[in-house]
C-alpha positions as CSV (number, residue, x, y, z in Angstrom):
1,M,-8.2,23.2,-23.8
2,L,-6.2,21.6,-26.7
3,K,-3.9,19.9,-24.2
4,R,-6.9,18.8,-22.2
5,I,-8.7,17.1,-25.2
6,A,-5.1,15.6,-26.6
7,T,-4.5,14.0,-23.1
8,A,-8.0,12.4,-22.9
9,L,-7.7,10.9,-26.3
10,V,-4.4,9.3,-25.4
11,L,-5.6,8.1,-21.9
12,I,-9.1,7.0,-22.6
13,P,-8.3,4.0,-24.8
14,I,-5.4,3.0,-22.3
15,V,-7.8,3.1,-19.4
16,L,-10.4,1.3,-21.2
17,A,-8.1,-1.5,-22.4
18,L,-6.9,-1.8,-18.7
19,I,-10.4,-1.9,-17.1
20,L,-11.5,-4.6,-19.6
21,R,-8.9,-6.7,-20.4
22,A,-5.7,-6.6,-18.4
23,P,-5.4,-9.3,-15.7
24,V,-6.5,-8.3,-12.4
25,A,-2.9,-8.4,-10.8
26,V,-1.7,-6.1,-13.7
27,L,-4.8,-3.6,-12.7
28,A,-3.7,-3.7,-9.4
29,V,-0.2,-2.6,-10.0
30,V,-1.5,0.2,-12.4
31,A,-4.1,1.2,-9.6
32,A,-1.1,1.2,-7.1
33,V,1.1,3.7,-9.4
34,V,-2.0,6.0,-9.8
35,A,-2.8,5.9,-5.9
36,L,0.9,6.8,-5.1
37,L,1.1,9.6,-7.4
38,A,-1.9,11.0,-6.1
39,I,-0.9,10.4,-2.5
40,S,2.3,12.1,-3.2
41,E,0.7,15.1,-4.6
42,F,-1.6,15.0,-1.5
43,L,1.0,15.1,0.9
44,K,2.7,17.9,-0.8
45,L,-0.3,19.9,-0.4
46,T,-0.6,19.1,3.6
47,E,2.8,21.0,3.5
48,S,0.8,24.3,3.2
49,Y,-1.0,23.3,6.2
50,G,2.0,23.3,8.4
51,V,2.3,19.4,8.1
52,Q,5.8,17.6,7.7
53,P,4.5,14.5,5.9
54,M,5.6,10.9,6.1
55,R,6.3,10.4,2.7
56,W,8.1,7.0,2.4
57,P,6.2,5.2,5.4
58,T,2.9,6.1,3.5
59,H,4.1,5.1,0.1
60,I,5.6,1.7,1.3
61,F,2.2,1.1,3.6
62,T,0.3,1.8,0.5
63,G,2.5,-0.4,-1.8
64,L,2.1,-3.2,0.6
65,F,-1.7,-3.0,0.6
66,F,-1.7,-3.3,-3.4
67,L,0.8,-6.0,-3.2
68,V,-1.5,-8.0,-1.2
69,I,-4.4,-7.3,-3.7
70,A,-2.3,-8.2,-6.6
71,T,-0.9,-11.4,-5.2
72,S,-4.4,-12.6,-4.1
73,A,-6.2,-11.6,-7.3
74,G,-7.9,-14.6,-9.3
75,G,-8.9,-18.0,-8.7
76,E,-11.9,-16.8,-6.3
77,T,-15.7,-16.9,-6.7
78,P,-17.0,-13.4,-6.4
79,L,-18.0,-13.9,-2.7
80,A,-14.9,-15.5,-1.6
81,G,-12.8,-12.5,-3.4
82,T,-15.1,-10.1,-1.6
83,G,-14.5,-11.6,1.7
84,K,-10.7,-11.6,1.5
85,F,-10.7,-8.0,0.2
86,L,-12.9,-6.9,3.2
87,V,-10.3,-8.7,5.6
88,A,-7.4,-6.9,4.0
89,L,-9.2,-3.5,3.8
90,G,-10.3,-3.7,7.5
91,F,-7.0,-4.7,8.9
92,A,-5.1,-2.2,6.7
93,A,-7.6,0.7,7.9
94,A,-7.4,-0.5,11.7
95,I,-3.6,-0.9,11.7
96,A,-2.8,2.5,9.9
97,P,-3.3,4.9,12.7
98,F,-1.1,2.9,15.0
99,L,1.6,2.3,12.8
100,F,2.1,5.9,11.7
101,L,1.8,7.2,15.2
102,T,4.6,4.6,16.2
103,I,6.7,6.0,13.5
104,A,5.9,9.4,14.7
105,M,7.7,8.8,18.0
106,R,11.0,8.7,16.3
107,R,10.7,12.5,15.4
108,T,12.8,15.1,17.2
109,E,10.0,17.6,17.2
110,L,7.1,15.6,18.7
111,R,4.5,18.3,18.1
112,S,4.9,17.4,14.4
113,G,4.2,13.8,14.9
114,Y,0.4,13.6,15.2
115,P,-0.4,15.9,12.2
116,A,2.1,13.9,10.1
117,A,0.5,10.6,11.0
118,A,-3.1,11.9,10.7
119,A,-2.1,13.2,7.2
120,A,-0.7,9.6,6.3
121,V,-3.6,7.8,7.7
122,F,-6.0,10.1,5.8
123,A,-3.9,9.8,2.6
124,F,-4.3,6.0,2.7
125,T,-8.1,5.9,3.6
126,Y,-9.0,8.7,1.3
127,I,-7.1,7.7,-2.0
128,A,-5.5,4.1,-1.6
129,L,-8.7,2.4,-0.3
130,P,-10.9,3.6,-3.0
131,M,-8.6,2.7,-5.7
132,G,-8.1,-0.8,-4.1
133,M,-12.0,-1.0,-4.4
134,L,-11.6,-0.4,-8.0
135,V,-9.6,-3.2,-8.6
136,Q,-11.6,-5.7,-6.6
137,L,-14.8,-4.5,-8.4
138,R,-13.1,-6.0,-11.4
139,E,-13.1,-9.3,-9.8
140,Q,-16.9,-9.4,-9.1
141,A,-19.4,-11.0,-11.3
142,A,-19.9,-8.6,-14.5
143,G,-17.0,-6.6,-13.1
144,A,-15.6,-5.2,-16.3
145,I,-19.1,-3.8,-17.3
146,Y,-19.6,-2.2,-13.8
147,L,-16.2,-0.5,-13.9
148,L,-17.0,0.8,-17.7
149,Y,-20.3,2.0,-16.1
150,L,-18.5,3.9,-13.4
151,L,-16.0,5.8,-15.5
152,L,-18.6,6.5,-18.2
153,V,-20.9,7.9,-15.7
154,V,-18.1,9.9,-14.1
155,W,-16.7,11.1,-17.4
156,A,-20.0,12.0,-19.0
157,G,-21.0,14.1,-15.9
158,D,-17.6,15.9,-15.8
159,I,-17.6,16.8,-19.6
160,F,-21.4,18.0,-19.4
161,A,-20.9,20.0,-16.2
162,Y,-17.7,21.6,-17.8
163,F,-19.2,22.8,-21.0
164,V,-22.5,23.5,-20.0
165,G,-21.2,25.3,-16.9
166,K,-18.9,27.3,-19.1
167,S,-21.6,28.3,-21.6
168,M,-24.9,28.6,-19.5
169,G,-23.8,28.8,-15.8
170,R,-25.1,31.6,-14.0
171,H,-25.7,30.4,-10.3
172,L,-22.4,29.6,-8.5
173,M,-22.6,26.5,-6.6
174,S,-19.8,27.0,-4.0
175,P,-17.8,30.4,-4.9
176,R,-15.5,30.0,-1.9
177,I,-14.4,26.7,-3.0
178,S,-14.9,26.2,-6.5
179,P,-15.5,29.6,-8.3
180,K,-16.3,28.0,-11.9
181,K,-18.7,25.4,-10.4
182,T,-22.5,26.3,-11.2
183,W,-25.8,24.5,-10.4
184,E,-26.6,24.5,-14.2
185,G,-23.5,22.6,-14.7
186,A,-24.4,20.4,-11.7
187,V,-27.8,19.6,-13.3
188,A,-26.3,18.9,-16.8
189,S,-23.9,16.7,-15.0
190,L,-26.8,14.7,-13.4
191,A,-28.6,14.4,-16.7
192,A,-25.6,13.2,-18.5
193,S,-24.7,10.6,-16.1
194,V,-28.3,9.2,-15.8
195,G,-28.5,9.0,-19.4
196,V,-25.3,7.2,-20.1
197,G,-25.9,4.7,-16.9
198,W,-29.5,3.9,-18.6
199,L,-28.3,3.5,-22.1
200,L,-25.4,1.3,-20.9
201,F,-27.7,-1.2,-18.8
202,R,-30.5,-1.1,-21.3
203,H,-27.7,-2.4,-23.8
204,A,-25.7,-4.2,-21.5
205,E,-26.2,-7.6,-23.0
206,Q,-25.4,-6.4,-26.5
207,I,-22.5,-4.5,-25.2
208,S,-21.1,-7.4,-23.4
209,S,-21.6,-9.6,-26.3
210,A,-19.8,-7.1,-28.7
211,L,-16.8,-6.8,-26.4
212,L,-16.6,-10.7,-25.8
213,H,-16.8,-11.2,-29.5
214,Y,-13.7,-8.7,-30.1
215,G,-11.9,-10.4,-27.1
216,L,-12.0,-7.2,-25.0
217,I,-13.6,-9.1,-22.0
218,T,-13.8,-12.5,-20.9
219,R,-17.4,-14.0,-20.3
220,P,-17.4,-13.4,-16.3
221,G,-16.9,-9.5,-16.8
222,G,-19.9,-9.2,-18.9
223,M,-23.5,-8.9,-18.2
224,Y,-26.0,-11.3,-19.9
225,G,-29.8,-12.0,-19.6
226,L,-30.8,-12.3,-15.9
227,E,-27.6,-10.6,-14.6
228,I,-28.9,-7.1,-15.7
229,P,-30.7,-5.2,-12.9
230,E,-33.8,-3.5,-13.1
231,M,-33.6,-0.1,-14.5
232,G,-35.2,1.7,-11.4
233,P,-32.2,0.7,-9.1
234,V,-29.8,1.6,-11.9
235,I,-31.2,5.2,-12.2
236,L,-31.2,5.6,-8.4
237,L,-27.6,4.3,-8.4
238,T,-26.6,6.6,-11.1
239,I,-27.6,9.7,-9.4
240,V,-26.0,8.7,-6.1
241,L,-22.8,8.2,-8.2
242,N,-23.1,11.4,-9.8
243,I,-23.6,13.2,-6.6
244,A,-20.8,11.6,-5.0
245,A,-18.6,12.2,-7.7
246,Q,-19.2,16.0,-7.9
247,L,-18.9,16.1,-4.0
248,G,-15.4,14.3,-4.7
249,D,-14.4,17.2,-7.1
250,L,-15.5,19.7,-4.5
251,V,-13.8,18.0,-1.6
252,E,-10.6,18.2,-3.4
253,S,-11.0,21.8,-4.5
254,L,-11.4,22.4,-0.8
255,I,-8.2,21.0,0.0
256,K,-6.3,22.8,-2.9
257,R,-8.1,26.1,-2.0
258,G,-6.7,25.9,1.6
259,A,-3.3,25.1,0.5
260,G,-3.6,28.0,-2.2
261,V,-3.0,26.1,-5.5
262,K,-4.9,25.7,-8.4
263,D,-3.8,22.0,-9.4
264,S,-2.5,19.2,-7.4
265,G,0.5,18.8,-9.8
266,A,1.3,19.0,-13.5
267,I,1.8,15.3,-14.4
268,L,-1.1,15.4,-16.8
269,P,-1.0,18.3,-19.5
270,G,-4.3,20.2,-19.4
271,H,-5.6,18.4,-16.3
272,G,-3.2,19.1,-13.7
273,G,-2.0,16.4,-11.3
274,M,-3.2,12.6,-10.7
275,F,-4.9,13.7,-7.5
276,D,-6.9,16.2,-9.9
277,R,-7.7,13.4,-12.3
278,I,-9.0,10.9,-9.9
279,D,-11.0,13.0,-7.2
280,A,-14.4,12.3,-8.3
281,L,-13.8,8.5,-8.6
282,L,-12.6,8.4,-4.7
283,F,-16.0,9.2,-3.7
284,A,-18.0,7.3,-6.4
285,A,-15.9,4.2,-6.4
286,P,-16.8,3.0,-2.7
287,V,-20.6,3.6,-3.6
288,L,-20.3,1.3,-6.6
289,W,-18.3,-1.3,-4.5
290,L,-20.9,-1.2,-1.8
291,Y,-23.5,-1.9,-4.3
292,T,-22.0,-4.5,-6.2
293,A,-20.8,-6.3,-2.9
294,W,-24.1,-6.1,-1.8
295,R,-25.5,-7.8,-4.7
296,V,-22.8,-10.6,-4.5
297,M,-23.8,-11.5,-0.8
298,Q,-27.5,-11.8,-1.4
């Protein structure tokens, strides 16, 4: 428990500084490192399923994807930036299966080719693409506030699910996949996320002004006046994000349970691996990105 709290106290300020103030290119580099670490852990898990993973090809392809994001960041209107990202995302997702299957042709044991290619494609679409969406989200109007909103909603839900589930949880949600998750914790998670999301958007203008005053964001990253959405859609969006985050956690637990391990790694004391730390974001990030991209295109 102490290791978990200490790690969070160190990482949270760093993460907040990155999402609020760091240039988009720097954020892309950090997202790439996080994605590569999580992909490395994921590919290690696939070995327990009898897969001989393509480590270097997967890492190189992922690195090139983030290089494109980093080098094309900045100087764009939100609509143009979103359009360029969609082109890069669509092309990368479409070409990935053919690329990895082509590489698999070089294997001595052909039976191992398809599983390895499938694992590589899944790693890229499951981990790299959502992390790329987080970076592109920052380029959109009020991107810094939306990223802050996403992290606070996910963190609040995770914290309340953990403590309420541990102290009051009686009804198990999915004992075969995650024996400690309870419906009481899930409800507490949802309530906490909605509360945090409502408070942030209710005071978005004041929060944006304060962050701007202290130099933590630039004006395009904040939310002022007419930019603030109505609270009804915000509450609905927060509910969907919380459900997506909880499902993301359960999906990763399914992968680990099938592999027979508790944590994906040990890089973060008290939290396990990088894959463990970002699992909820991998489902929630695409949901928020779709919402903000839709707003930009209206």
